[in-house]
C-alpha positions as CSV (number, residue, x, y, z in Angstrom):
1,M,-106.0,-72.4,-36.1
2,D,-107.5,-70.6,-39.1
3,L,-110.3,-68.3,-37.7
4,Q,-112.5,-67.8,-40.9
5,N,-115.8,-69.3,-40.4
6,K,-115.3,-70.6,-37.3
7,V,-117.6,-70.3,-34.5
8,V,-116.7,-68.5,-31.2
9,L,-119.1,-68.4,-27.9
10,I,-117.8,-65.6,-25.8
11,T,-119.4,-64.9,-22.1
12,G,-119.3,-61.3,-20.5
13,A,-119.6,-60.0,-24.0
14,S,-121.5,-57.1,-23.8
15,S,-118.6,-54.6,-22.3
16,G,-115.3,-54.5,-21.7
17,I,-112.7,-57.2,-22.4
18,G,-115.4,-59.7,-23.7
19,K,-116.5,-56.6,-26.3
20,A,-113.4,-56.1,-27.4
21,I,-112.5,-59.9,-28.2
22,A,-115.9,-59.9,-30.2
23,Q,-115.2,-57.1,-32.5
24,D,-111.8,-58.4,-33.2
25,L,-112.9,-62.0,-33.8
26,D,-115.5,-60.4,-35.7
27,K,-112.9,-58.9,-37.8
28,A,-111.1,-62.5,-38.1
29,G,-114.0,-63.9,-39.9
30,M,-115.5,-65.6,-36.8
31,R,-119.2,-66.0,-36.3
32,L,-120.2,-65.2,-32.8
33,V,-122.5,-66.2,-29.9
34,L,-122.9,-63.8,-27.3
35,T,-123.7,-63.7,-23.8
36,A,-124.0,-61.7,-21.0
37,R,-126.7,-60.4,-18.7
38,S,-128.0,-57.2,-20.6
39,Q,-129.9,-57.8,-23.8
40,D,-129.7,-54.0,-24.8
41,K,-125.6,-53.8,-24.9
42,L,-125.4,-57.2,-26.4
43,N,-128.0,-56.5,-29.2
44,E,-126.2,-52.9,-29.7
45,L,-122.8,-54.7,-29.9
46,A,-124.5,-57.5,-32.4
47,S,-125.6,-55.1,-34.9
48,S,-122.2,-53.7,-35.2
49,L,-120.7,-57.3,-36.4
50,Q,-121.2,-59.4,-39.2
51,Q,-122.8,-62.5,-37.9
52,A,-123.5,-62.8,-34.1
53,K,-126.4,-64.4,-32.2
54,V,-127.0,-63.0,-28.8
55,I,-128.6,-64.9,-25.6
56,A,-129.1,-62.5,-22.7
57,G,-129.1,-64.6,-19.5
58,A,-127.3,-65.2,-16.0
59,I,-124.1,-67.2,-16.5
60,T,-124.5,-68.4,-13.1
61,D,-127.9,-70.3,-13.7
62,P,-127.0,-73.7,-14.0
63,D,-128.7,-74.7,-16.9
64,V,-127.1,-71.9,-19.1
65,P,-124.2,-73.5,-20.3
66,Q,-125.9,-76.4,-21.8
67,K,-128.7,-74.0,-23.4
68,L,-125.6,-71.8,-25.0
69,L,-124.0,-75.1,-26.3
70,D,-127.4,-76.0,-27.9
71,T,-128.4,-72.7,-29.3
72,T,-125.0,-72.5,-30.9
73,L,-125.1,-75.7,-32.9
74,E,-128.6,-75.0,-33.8
75,T,-127.7,-71.8,-35.1
76,F,-124.4,-72.3,-36.9
77,G,-124.1,-76.0,-36.8
78,Q,-120.8,-76.1,-34.8
79,L,-118.8,-74.5,-32.1
80,D,-114.8,-74.4,-32.2
81,V,-114.0,-71.8,-29.5
82,V,-115.1,-70.8,-26.3
83,I,-114.0,-67.7,-24.4
84,N,-115.2,-67.9,-20.6
85,N,-114.7,-64.5,-19.9
86,A,-117.7,-63.3,-17.5
87,G,-116.4,-62.1,-14.1
88,V,-116.2,-59.5,-11.2
89,M,-114.0,-58.1,-8.9
90,T,-114.8,-57.8,-5.0
91,V,-112.3,-56.9,-2.8
92,G,-112.2,-55.2,0.9
93,A,-110.8,-55.8,4.5
94,I,-111.9,-58.2,6.4
95,E,-113.9,-56.2,9.0
96,D,-115.7,-54.1,5.8
97,V,-115.9,-56.9,3.0
98,D,-119.6,-57.8,2.3
99,I,-119.6,-61.9,2.4
100,E,-122.6,-62.4,0.5
101,A,-121.0,-60.1,-2.4
102,I,-117.9,-62.3,-2.0
103,C,-119.6,-65.8,-2.4
104,E,-121.5,-64.4,-5.4
105,M,-118.0,-63.6,-6.9
106,V,-117.1,-67.2,-6.4
107,R,-120.3,-68.4,-8.2
108,L,-119.6,-66.3,-11.4
109,N,-115.6,-66.4,-11.2
110,V,-115.3,-69.9,-10.4
111,E,-118.4,-72.3,-10.4
112,S,-119.7,-70.5,-13.7
113,V,-116.1,-71.2,-15.4
114,Y,-116.3,-74.8,-14.3
115,R,-119.7,-75.6,-15.6
116,M,-119.2,-74.1,-18.9
117,A,-115.8,-75.6,-19.3
118,Y,-117.1,-79.1,-18.8
119,T,-119.9,-78.8,-20.8
120,V,-118.3,-77.7,-23.6
121,L,-115.4,-79.6,-23.3
122,R,-117.4,-82.7,-23.3
123,H,-118.7,-81.6,-27.0
124,F,-114.8,-81.0,-28.1
125,K,-113.6,-83.8,-27.1
126,T,-116.4,-85.9,-28.9
127,I,-115.8,-84.1,-32.0
128,G,-111.8,-84.1,-31.5
129,S,-111.3,-80.3,-31.6
130,G,-111.9,-77.1,-29.8
131,F,-110.5,-74.5,-27.8
132,L,-111.3,-72.9,-24.5
133,I,-109.6,-69.9,-23.1
134,N,-110.3,-68.9,-19.6
135,T,-109.7,-65.4,-18.6
136,S,-107.7,-65.6,-15.5
137,S,-105.6,-62.4,-13.9
138,I,-102.4,-61.4,-12.7
139,A,-104.1,-61.8,-9.4
140,G,-104.1,-65.6,-10.2
141,L,-100.2,-65.6,-10.0
142,K,-99.9,-63.1,-7.1
143,T,-101.7,-62.1,-4.0
144,A,-102.3,-58.7,-2.4
145,S,-103.9,-57.7,0.9
146,Q,-107.7,-57.2,0.9
147,Y,-107.7,-59.2,-2.6
148,G,-107.5,-62.9,-0.9
149,A,-111.0,-63.7,-2.1
150,Y,-110.4,-62.5,-5.8
151,N,-106.7,-64.1,-5.5
152,G,-108.6,-67.7,-4.6
153,T,-110.9,-67.3,-7.7
154,K,-108.2,-66.8,-10.0
155,Y,-105.8,-69.0,-8.6
156,A,-108.6,-71.7,-8.9
157,I,-108.8,-70.8,-12.8
158,E,-105.2,-71.0,-13.2
159,A,-105.1,-74.6,-11.6
160,F,-108.2,-75.8,-13.1
161,T,-107.0,-74.5,-16.4
162,D,-103.6,-76.4,-16.6
163,A,-105.0,-79.5,-15.3
164,L,-107.4,-79.6,-18.1
165,R,-104.5,-79.0,-20.5
166,M,-103.0,-82.3,-19.2
167,E,-106.0,-84.0,-19.4
168,L,-107.0,-83.4,-22.8
169,A,-103.1,-83.5,-24.3
170,G,-103.7,-85.8,-27.6
171,T,-107.4,-85.5,-27.9
172,G,-107.2,-82.3,-30.6
173,V,-108.8,-80.0,-27.7
174,K,-106.8,-77.0,-26.5
175,V,-107.1,-74.8,-23.2
176,S,-105.4,-71.7,-22.2
177,A,-105.6,-69.3,-19.7
178,L,-105.1,-65.6,-20.3
179,A,-104.0,-63.7,-17.3
180,P,-104.1,-59.7,-17.8
181,G,-102.9,-56.9,-15.3
182,T,-104.8,-53.8,-14.7
183,V,-107.2,-53.4,-17.7
184,A,-109.4,-50.0,-18.2
185,T,-112.8,-51.8,-18.0
186,G,-116.0,-51.1,-15.7
187,L,-114.7,-53.6,-13.5
188,Y,-113.4,-50.8,-11.2
189,D,-116.6,-48.5,-11.3
190,R,-117.7,-48.8,-7.8
191,W,-114.7,-48.8,-6.5
192,S,-113.3,-45.7,-3.9
193,Q,-111.0,-43.2,-5.8
194,E,-108.3,-44.2,-3.6
195,D,-108.5,-48.2,-4.7
196,K,-108.8,-47.0,-8.3
197,T,-105.5,-44.9,-7.7
198,Y,-103.8,-48.0,-6.4
199,V,-104.6,-50.3,-8.9
200,T,-104.1,-48.2,-12.0
201,S,-101.0,-46.7,-10.4
202,G,-98.6,-48.2,-13.3
203,G,-101.4,-47.5,-15.8
204,A,-103.7,-49.8,-17.5
205,L,-104.1,-51.9,-20.4
206,Q,-107.1,-51.3,-23.0
207,P,-109.4,-53.9,-24.0
208,E,-108.1,-54.2,-27.3
209,N,-104.7,-55.2,-26.1
210,I,-106.4,-58.4,-24.7
211,A,-108.3,-59.0,-27.6
212,R,-105.1,-59.0,-29.7
213,C,-103.7,-61.6,-26.8
214,V,-106.6,-63.5,-27.6
215,R,-106.3,-63.9,-31.1
216,F,-102.6,-64.5,-30.7
217,I,-103.1,-67.7,-28.9
218,L,-105.8,-68.7,-30.9
219,E,-103.9,-68.5,-34.6
220,Q,-100.9,-70.3,-33.5
221,P,-100.2,-73.4,-35.7
222,D,-101.9,-76.7,-34.6
223,G,-98.8,-78.1,-33.2
224,V,-98.3,-75.2,-30.8
225,L,-100.2,-74.2,-27.5
226,I,-99.7,-71.3,-25.3
227,P,-100.7,-72.8,-22.0
228,R,-100.9,-69.2,-20.4
229,M,-100.5,-65.6,-21.3
230,L,-99.6,-63.2,-18.6
231,V,-99.9,-59.3,-20.3
232,V,-99.6,-56.4,-18.0
233,P,-98.9,-52.7,-18.3
234,T,-95.3,-51.9,-19.0
235,N,-95.1,-50.0,-15.2
236,Q,-97.6,-52.5,-13.5
237,P,-95.3,-52.7,-10.0
238,V,-97.2,-55.7,-8.7
């Protein structure tokens, strides 16, 4: 895909991987619609980009996906790429974990991804083109003790994405999953030092590394699709 003047919608865009993707695709000449909860962070990011529309809000709100699609079309007249990136990571032992936090994670990591995907894919199928990338994780391919609920959310994204790929084959619409290993973001800010040490034991990627992968997936020729990309730190032992 030639990215110049294409329009991309990015969820979870205010920091970390989403922010890095926005900055990289801006350099590629894309026009951006950015959404996350923090209006201030979105505004700060948008001020450094060429063409960006910001829409703050909770992606778990069932009305938000349609609002994002409508606003994008009203603003730019088209939508070409969606990066389903918003997510959180809640882990813990059975006796310690907060079940309400787990269920909130499921709503964000799974339900909001499904709602956004079905909303934009209907539009893409109608126009006969479009690209959806869902942010997965190495945790969607491998399990670990105390990570079960998070593993479940990312396994769901892997299965969902591949099923969509098959359903949409021949329609002009592409779907991919990007599965990073450990990335140096705010995802681990509230973790104990012991847990942080474990997850970064093999090093950590930078958000910019993931942004490069997104661009590589998007810039493949029309007849080429990368259904899943796994990218990890060189020394990650998992």
